[in-house]
Residue frames relative to the residue before (quaternion, step in Angstrom):
aa qw qx qy qz dx dy dz
X 1.0000 0.0000 0.0000 0.0000 0.00 0.00 0.00
X 0.0295 -0.7791 0.6260 -0.0138 3.54 -1.05 0.87
X 0.0024 -0.7972 0.6028 -0.0311 3.58 -0.81 1.03
X 0.2244 -0.7638 0.5972 0.0977 3.51 -1.10 0.85
X 0.0974 -0.8035 0.5873 0.0086 3.54 -0.92 0.98
X 0.3425 -0.6661 0.6192 0.2356 3.53 -1.24 0.61
X 0.0981 -0.8278 0.5523 0.0036 3.57 -0.72 1.09
X 0.1328 -0.7493 0.6424 0.0909 3.52 -1.32 0.40
X 0.4135 0.6961 -0.5122 0.2865 3.55 -0.91 0.92
X 0.7692 -0.3484 0.2486 0.4746 3.55 -1.27 -0.22
X 0.3353 -0.7755 0.5067 0.1717 3.57 -1.11 0.64
X 0.5089 0.6501 -0.4433 0.3491 3.60 1.19 0.04
X 0.6926 -0.5424 0.3113 0.3595 3.54 -1.19 0.75
X 0.6542 0.5229 -0.3284 0.4367 3.61 0.91 -0.86
X 0.6525 0.5067 -0.3167 0.4660 3.60 1.01 -0.76
X 0.6426 0.5107 -0.3200 0.4731 3.57 0.99 -0.82
X 0.6328 0.5225 -0.3263 0.4691 3.59 0.99 -0.81
X 0.6433 0.5176 -0.3154 0.4677 3.58 1.00 -0.82
X 0.6280 0.5322 -0.3270 0.4642 3.58 1.02 -0.82
X 0.6593 0.5013 -0.3048 0.4703 3.58 0.89 -0.94
X 0.6612 0.5097 -0.3054 0.4580 3.60 0.94 -0.87
X 0.6843 0.4939 -0.2892 0.4518 3.60 0.84 -0.99
X 0.7021 0.4464 -0.2744 0.4822 3.58 0.82 -0.98
X 0.6413 0.5438 -0.3192 0.4373 3.58 1.03 -0.75
X 0.6458 0.5201 -0.3134 0.4628 3.58 1.22 -0.43
X 0.4942 0.6523 -0.4356 0.3748 3.61 1.25 -0.17
X 0.5232 -0.6416 0.4649 0.3138 3.57 -0.91 0.95
X 0.7816 0.3169 -0.2617 0.4693 3.54 -0.88 1.03
X 0.6079 0.5414 -0.3755 0.4430 3.59 1.17 -0.33
X 0.1759 -0.7830 0.5899 0.0890 3.53 -1.14 0.74
X 0.8089 0.0103 0.0078 0.5878 3.58 1.18 -0.43
X 0.0846 -0.7696 0.6322 0.0318 3.54 -1.17 0.72
X 0.0123 -0.7842 0.6199 -0.0255 3.56 -0.80 1.05
X 0.0979 -0.8007 0.5908 0.0176 3.57 -0.74 1.11
X 0.0890 -0.7396 0.6653 0.0494 3.55 -1.00 0.94
X 0.2161 -0.8343 0.4942 0.1139 3.55 0.09 1.32
X 0.6129 0.5515 -0.3634 0.4338 3.62 1.09 -0.56
X 0.7240 0.3715 -0.2236 0.5365 3.60 1.17 -0.56
X 0.3618 -0.7514 0.4673 0.2935 3.59 1.33 -0.13
X 0.5245 0.6159 -0.4251 0.4061 3.56 0.95 0.90
X 0.0983 -0.7533 0.6473 0.0628 3.51 -1.29 0.53
X 0.1408 -0.7692 0.6199 0.0653 3.56 -0.95 0.95
X 0.0957 -0.7850 0.6119 0.0175 3.55 -0.84 1.04
X 0.0894 -0.7808 0.6171 0.0383 3.55 -0.91 0.96
X 0.3626 0.7120 -0.5495 0.2441 3.54 -1.19 0.58
X 0.4631 -0.6491 0.5246 0.2982 3.53 -1.28 -0.48
X 0.8895 0.0234 -0.0272 0.4556 3.53 -1.01 0.95
X 0.3725 0.6840 -0.5462 0.3082 3.61 0.91 0.79
X 0.4049 -0.7264 0.5126 0.2138 3.56 -1.12 0.72
X 0.5583 -0.6165 0.4428 0.3350 3.57 -1.00 0.86
X 0.6379 0.5369 -0.3406 0.4345 3.60 0.95 -0.80
X 0.6518 0.5022 -0.3199 0.4696 3.59 1.01 -0.73
X 0.6188 0.5166 -0.3383 0.4856 3.60 1.09 -0.68
X 0.6347 0.5301 -0.3147 0.4660 3.58 0.98 -0.88
X 0.6696 0.5011 -0.2956 0.4618 3.59 0.86 -0.96
X 0.6634 0.5013 -0.3023 0.4661 3.59 0.95 -0.88
X 0.6430 0.5166 -0.3214 0.4651 3.59 0.97 -0.83
X 0.6602 0.5028 -0.3041 0.4679 3.58 0.95 -0.86
X 0.6231 0.5384 -0.3375 0.4560 3.60 1.04 -0.72
X 0.6994 0.4383 -0.2549 0.5038 3.58 1.18 -0.59
X 0.5983 -0.6036 0.3461 0.3974 3.60 1.28 0.08
X 0.5938 0.5532 -0.3612 0.4591 3.58 1.25 0.37
X 0.2649 -0.7130 0.6201 0.1923 3.51 -1.37 0.30
X 0.3323 -0.6754 0.6084 0.2515 3.55 -1.14 0.61
X 0.2582 -0.7920 0.5408 0.1164 3.54 -0.58 1.21
X 0.7965 -0.1573 0.1185 0.5717 3.56 1.12 -0.61
X 0.4345 -0.6390 0.5698 0.2798 3.50 -1.41 0.20
X 0.2016 -0.8129 0.5396 0.0858 3.59 -0.56 1.15
X 0.2641 -0.7349 0.6020 0.1665 3.54 -0.99 0.81
X 0.1345 0.8083 -0.5536 0.1486 3.58 0.24 1.30
């Protein structure tokens, strides 16, 4: 499973690293790729819940603005 999200939040490296760490800790995720210049995040894995991704992003100081069908 692969899902793409539009994100909003800080653009400094430490914040992006925190986002990757928080989302990567969600059960079912296998990979997290953030393109901060495009404000996108791609999450790969199996059976992860959107709400858990949202909660993890918020814990890192980000907001999910939308779910992208890319």
